[in-house]
N, C-alpha and C positions, 0 to 999 in steps of 0.2 A: 317132726320126724320121729319115728319109733326106732329106738336102738334095741337090737335083739341080742347082741353079744359084744363084750369088751374083753380083750386079752392083753396082758402085759408081756412085753418081751422077756425072755428067759435071762438075758444078761444085762439089758439096759432098762431099768425101771421107768425111765422117762419116755420110752417108746411104747405107745399104746396103739392097738388096732381096734376098730369098732365096725361091726357089721350092722347095717341099718336096713330099713325097709327099701331104701333106694340106693344101695351100694356099699362100698368099702371105704373107710376113712382111716387115716393114720395121724398120730400126734407125736411130735418130737419133744414136747415140753410138758409131759404128764397131763395132757388134756386141756391146756389153756387155749391152744389153737389146733384146728383140725384141717387136714388136706384130703380132698377126695382122690382116691386111687382109681382112676377110670380107664387107663390105657389097657385095652384088651379085655376088659371086664364089662359086660353090658349092665345097664341099670336094672338090676334085679335085687330081690331081697336076699341078704346074706344072713343065713340062719346060724352058722357056726364057724369058728376059726380055731385052728390048731397050729402051733409052731413046732415043727419037727426038731427035736433036740440035737440030733446029729447032723442032719443035712442043712439045717437053718432055713428050711422052706416054710412059707406060710400057706397052709392048706385052707381054702375058702369053700365052704359048703353053701350052695345057693338053693333057693326054693324052686324046685321044678325045672331047673336048667342043667346043672352039672356041678362038678367039683373043679375048681381052678387052683393052680399052684403058682404062687409067686416065688420063683426060684431064688434061693440064697439071699436072705434079707440082711446079710452082714453089713452091706453098705448103709442101709437104714439104721442099723444098730450103732454105727460109728458117726453118723451124721448129726450135727448139732444145729439147733434153731438159728444160730448166728449165720449159718451158711445161706439161709433163705432171705436175709435182709438185702434189699436192693439199694444200691447207692446211686 
C-alpha cells in the first residue's frame, strides 16, 4: 500500500494520521498499530491531511472525490491504546 501523507497531531505526538492510496488510517501509539477510519469516507486515495489548529478538525483531501472533514478530533487526542484492548 502506498502512503501519501502522514501527519502528527498538534497536541498528542502519539496520534498519527496517514493518507494512503486506499483510505485514511490513524495510530494511537506513534505508528505501532494502525486503524482504518472508514465511516463515511469512501475507499479513495487520500492525498493530503491538515489539522485545523483552532477547530481541531482533520481536513482530508482526496484524489478526484472531494474534501472531507473529521469534525473535532479531541476525543482521539485523549484516547489511549489501552482503551482498545478487548477483555
